[in-house]
Phi, psi and omega in degrees: 000128181263128178264143179238095182296337178298316179294313179299319178296318179294319177300316178299320179295329178284332188260317187286123182288135176248314186269314185229070180290151179291159177227170178298321177297317178297317179297318178294314179301315181296312181298313182294317178298319179295318180294314180298318180295322177297315182295322178295315178298319178293324178301322178274007178056037176287131190292334180240059186300340179297342177291332180297306179293329176296320177295320177300314181296326181294317185276350181287082178271184184289336179220161175297320182296331177281328183285326186297310180297321178298319181295316179298315179296322181294313179295314181298314180297317179298317179299314180295314180298319179294317180295312180295320179296318179296316180293313182295323180293335177297319184266333183224067185296133176054031181263115184296326179290320177294324175300314180298317177296315179297318178299318179295318179296318177299319178300316178296321177299317179293324176297312181299324181267000180057045182278147176303144178302327182294324177297317177298319179300312179296322177298316180294321178296315179296319177302315179298318179295316182294320187265333190247343178284125178301140183204169179249008183234177183286154176297327179296319178293320177299316181299315180295314179300314182300316179301314181289321177301313180293316181299319177300312181300317180293314180299317180295315178302314179293321178298317179294321176301312182296314180298313183295322180290326176295316178295317181297318178296317179299320179292318180296316180297318179297317181297318178296317179297315181300318183288332179282337179289323183281000000 
């Protein structure tokens, strides 16, 4: 068996955090935000409430400034994918070829508007969920639910980031003031 330290070293470089390692506070913030977003989605009786915490986990980046652009792209992509999926599903329900054409059309729209790839990715994921996941209800209703489930998750994630950064800044300022007094 031949060992390749270059591959092992590269894997470690991809996994081991250098700039923004997780902390216990970050883990608590992430877990609490995911639970809160799920509970809010359940409160509104959204049928696939698990999308809210998944969306929260996606936007929970290392900083609020990193999370905001991802969140905007996620909401925009989800809205486009839900709208195109709802319309396409009316005429071609659960049709994989119509799904492919719709994904291509969304891609061309994103190319024309020079939209970030992540927004296109979120639009395509939403389109797939609306058109291809077996269900007992209309694609339009699935599209609406998906948009709100994702939006709740993103809003909760950003709110927790903002709240946590305010608390963190307050603690840092207090610590600095305390140390300057002594």
